[in-house]
Structure formats: structure tokens, C-alpha cells
N, C-alpha and C positions, 0 to 999 in steps of 0.2 A: 672105911669111909662109905657112906651111902652113895650109890650111883645117882647121878643127876644132881648132886650137890657140890658146892665147893666150900671150903672152910676159910674164914678170915683169920688173921693172926690172933684175935682174941677168942677164937673157938666158935664164933657165930656161924651157923650154917645158912647159906643162901643158895636157893635153887638156881642152877644155870639155865633151866628152861624158862623162856618168857612166853606169856600167853599171846595167842593171836586174837587181836581185837581192834576195834576202831580207835585210833588215837592220833594226835597231832605229832609233828616231827620232834618237838621237845620231849614229849612223853616217850616216844619211841627210843630216842637216844638215851634218855635216863634209864629206860628198861634194859637197853643193851648193856648198860653198866653191870648187869647181873650175869652177863654171858662170860664165857671163857675167851681166851685169845684176844685178838685186836678189837673185836666188838666190845668186849668188856673195858678195854683201855679207852675206846672212844667215849663210852658213857662216863667213865671216870674223868676224862678231860673236860667234859661239859660241867661236871660238878666242881672241879677245881676252878674253872674260869668263872662260874657263877659266884663262888666263894670270894675270888679276887674282887669282883665287882661290888661285893657287899662290904668291903673294907676300905679304909682311907689309905689307898695304895696307889702307886704309879705303875702302870702296866706298859711294858715294852713289847713291841712286836718285831721280830726278825723275819725278813722276807727274802728267801733265796730261790734259785731255780727259775725256770721260765713260766712263772705263775700267771703273769698278765697276758702273754700271748695265748696261754692255754685257756683263758677265760675267767680268771678269778678276780680281775680288777675291781669290778663293782662290789664284790663281797668285802674286799679290803677297804674300799672307799666307805662302805657302810660302817665298818668298825670304827673308822676315824670320825666320820660324821656324827655318830651316835655316842662317841666317847667310850666305846667298849675297850679301846686301847688309848694310850696317852703319848706314845713316842714310837716312831717307826724307824727301823734301820733296815735299809734295802740295798740290794745290788743296783748298780746304775742301769743295768739292762732292763729290769722291771719298770723303772721309772721312765726310761726312754720309750718303751712300748706303751706305757700309760699316757705319756705326752702325745704319742702318735694317735691313740684313740681320741684324745681330746681335740686333736686337730683334724679329725675325720679320716685318718688313715686306718683302715680296718684290717683286722686279722680274720682269715677265713679258714674253715675246716677243709683240709686237703686230704692227702694220703701219704702214709709212710712208704708206700710202694711206688711212688712216682719216679719217673725218669729224671734224675737230677741234672743230667747234662742238658736235657730239653728245658727244664726249669731255668737253668742258667741262661740259655738262649733267650728265654722269655722274660728275663729279669724278675724272676719269682724266687724269693728266698724261702727255704723250708726249715721249720723247727719241728722235727718229728712229723706230725701229721697236720701242722698248721702252716698255711701259706700267707705271705705278705709281699706286696710289691716293693722291689728294691728301688725303683724310681721314686716311689712315695717316701720310702725311708730316707732317701737322700734329701728330700724336701725338709724332713724333720731335722736332719743334720744341719742344714743351712739355717733353719729356724733357730736352733741353739746358737749357731755362730753369730747370727744377727742379735740375739738376746745378749750374748757376751759382750758384743761391741758397744752396748749401751751402758756397761758397767765401768766403774772407776778402776784404773790401773794403779792407783796410789795407795791401795790398801790390800790386805789379805782377807779373803772370805772363808768362812766355814761352809761346808756343804749344806748345813742347815739353812744358812742365809740364802744361798743360791736356790735351794729347792722351794723356799717360801716365795721368793720372787718369781720363780718359774711357774708356780701354781696360780699366780694371779690371773684371773679372767678365764681359767679353765672350768669346765662344768663340774658340779659336785659329784657326778658319777665317776669322775677320775680320782685317783689317789692324790695327785698333786693338788687338784682343785679342792677336794674335800679337806685336806690337811691345811691348806691356806685359809679357808673360811673358818675352820675350827681352831686355828692357831696351834696346831699340833706339829711339833718339830719332826723333820725327816733328816736323817743322817745317811750319807752314802760314803762309807769309808774307803771304797775302791772306785772312786769316781772315774779315774782314767781308764779303768777296765770296762768300758762301755761306749755306746755311741754318743752318750753325752760328752764323754772325753774326746771323742772324734770331732764333734762339733766345736768344742772349745779349742782344739788344736788348729782347726781351720782359721779361727780368729787369731790364734797365737802366731801362726805362720804369716798372717797379714799385718803383724806388728802390734796387735791388741792383746797384750800379755797379762791376762787376769790370773792371779794366783789363788789357788785353793789351799788353805792351810789345814792339812789333815790332823796335825797335832792340836789345833784349835778344836777340831771335832772331838778328839779324845777328851780334852779338858771340859768341853761343854756338856757332853753326855755324862761324864763322871760327876759334874756338879748336880745334875738331875738326881743321881743316886744319892749323893751326899745329903741333899736337902729334902729328900722324900721320907715320909714317916716309915714306909716299908715299900718293897718293890716286888713285882711279879713279872714273869717273862713268858711269852708265847712265841715259839719258833715254828715257822713254816719252812721246812728244809733246815739247812744248817749253815755251813760255809762261813764266809767272812762276817755276815750279820750276827750270827750266833756268837762267835768269839768276841766281836766288838762290844756286844752287850755284856757278855760274861766277864770280860776283863775289867769292867768298871769296879767290880768288887775287890779285885786284886789291887787296883790303883788306890781305891779308898782306904784299904788297909795300910798301904805303904805310906800314905800321907796322914794317917791317924784319924780318919773319919770313917771307921769300918762299921757297917750295919750288921755284919754276921752272915751275909749272903742273901740272895733273893729268897723271899718267903714263899713264893709260888712259882711253879715251873711246869710248862706244857710244851710238848713238841710233837709235830707231825712230820715224819721223815721216812724215807725208804732206806736210809743208810743204817749200817749195823756197827756195833762197837768193836768187833774183834780185829779190825784192820788198823785200829789206833787213831783214826781220824776224828776230829772234833764233831763233824756233822752227825756221826752216829754214836758218839760217846754218851754214856748214861749220866743221868743227873746224880747218881750215887758217886760216880767218878768226880763230878764237879764239886761234891761235898769235900773231897780230899783237898781241893784247891781253895776252899773257902768261897767259891763262887755261888753256891747254893747252900742255904742253911740246912743244918743237920735235920731239923724238925720240919722242913718245908713240905707243903703239899705239892707233890710232883708226880707227873705221869707222862709217859712217852707212847705215842701211837705209831707203830711201825707199819705204815701204809702209804699209798700214793696220796699226797696232799690234795690232788684234784678230785679225789673221792671224799676224803674225810673233812676237809675244810668247808665245802659248801654245806654239808650236813650239819656240822656243829654250829656254824654261823647262822644258818637258818633256824636251828633250834634255839639259839640265843635270842633271836628276834621273836620267835613264837612264844618263848617263855615269858616275855613281857618284863623281865627283870630290869629294874632301874637302879642306877647308882645313887647313893646318898650324896656323894661328892666326887669331884674329879680335880686333878691338878691344873692350875693355870700358870703359865710361864711368862715372866717378864724379863726380856733380855736387854742388857745395857752394857756399856764399856766396863762398868764396875763389876759385872758378873750376873749371875742368875738370881732372880727372886722368884720363889715358888710358894704358892698358896693353894689351899684346897677350897674350891667353890662349892657351896651346897646346891644341890639340884632342886 
């Protein structure tokens, strides 16, 4: 093998050296696709994402980890606002902190070396090197409690319904606000494991017992998969959001509406496969379950998402790529109607 080259499976030789020149971020990330290691994977992830956008497909985004406190909120909101993704599955924590930003409760850059006992005295909560006021967070808890008290106790809600209502009136720079305006569904399969759940429990203890039906969530998101022409997935981190999206293919197969697995798959994660957890498991492993199609375009970037996601999302914006169509969801008691709207 010639030094400075790598071979693809069909024998084509591609130099791993990329030239130093003036270029925009999209061209840089594309050129990085010729590199070895995770730089090459990052470039490949942009290619797969652009390919998804060129198809009549429904794109799911899974969001785990403390990405909003770290500063990625507006990047995710952009993806929703511009229909670069079509359905979001998130931890409740990310959406709680997104709500905080929408209410003017700000996260600040702090220090991982701070005196935590002193921070506790000052009512400052730390997320690694991010600081946020605990007093202000409690205001957001009460905001959610007041929101819940305006809801009916005579029915069961899916988390999608709650997140749509919670996003009303929030700025489009927030995830909840952008999703509400773009009519993009947000599912929170572990809603109780977050400060949104805490706010709901406050209302619950005061006698306003609003029920969230998590099985309704499973049914609704599976309907999206069943009625889509094809599907793609993008995972930021892993955890519950990744599994919640992956398992839709298993459910679809069990009820006889199987698509053959997701056609496109991208993940940005620091987790690794050898410990057996889903967050780091490979898409090749997912093929064995039928969650990802055998012939799918798939790539995993093993790197900190706070580094990779801003780069690739900015590259998507700089590339100017436009979708030919995107899915539009019409929810009713009879179920989901899905159509693809031409751009």
C-alpha cells in the first residue's frame, strides 16, 4: 500500500492528505471525509445527512446528554426550523433547559474546578463547567406546574402533545418554540426523569393529576415509521432517545408493517461498543436486530458531540442544500396522516 493513501472496498485509492487552502466550512468537512480516523467519519456523516435530505424520507433526531446546557440549543432549533430533521426524541432534561433559555434563565460558562460546597451555598448548580442559578431553575419548575394545571385531567396525553403545547409562545431560537412553529413532533419517552417531571409532580401533589401515556408515545412514533416512504436517523449521544427510535422498526415488524430498517443512520457519540450498551453499539449490530437496513448508508463519529455537531450543522447551512420535500403530520383521534410536502 502506498503511504499517504487509503483504499476503499472497491480498490479505489484516496489520498488521506487534504490540501491547505481557503474554503468554507462545508468544503472543509467534505474534504475531511478523505482523512483517516474520526475526521474521515465526520466528513462521511455530512455526506450521509445530505443524501437523506435529497430523498423523500422522514428523518429522526435523537438528543441525549446535556447538550442544551452546553450550548447546542440553537443548532438543534435550526435543524427543526429548516426541516433538516422531521421528528425529535429527546431527554426531558434537554427540553427543560431549553425552556429555561426561552424564559430568560441563562446558562453560563463556569469551571469544572469550582468549590462545589460554596456553589451549593450560593444556590448555583454545576453541569461540569456550566453554571445555572438553582433559584431560577425552581421558577421554571413552577412554570411547568402552572402549565400542567391548565390541562384537562379527563384524558391521557402523549409527550408529543405536551411538548407541542409547551412550545407555544417560545422564541424560534428554542427547540420547543421552533418545533411548535414548524409542527415537528417531539417525544420525551422518559419524561419523569427530568425537571419537567418534577414540575408535573408539584401539580400532581396539589391534586391536578395529568397523566402522560408513554405507550401512546410508542404507538405514535411507530405510526410515523409505518407511514413513511423511508426513514433516516441522526443520534446525538445515545441513551433512551436512540433506543426509542430504533425499536420502532422492531414494533413495525411485529405488527406486519416492516420497512426493512432505517435506510440512513448517523451518530455522534463518545460511547464505545465493547461494554454492550446501546449508546455505543454499532449500526452493524443494529442490522442484526433489523433496526437498520443491511444496505443502509451509515456512519458513526466517535467524538464529543459539542465539537462535531456545531461543525456538521454549520456545514449543512453553508452547503445551501435544500430538500425537495418533507413530511407533514396531521394527528387526530383516528391516528396519523402523513404526507410529503414539496418545498
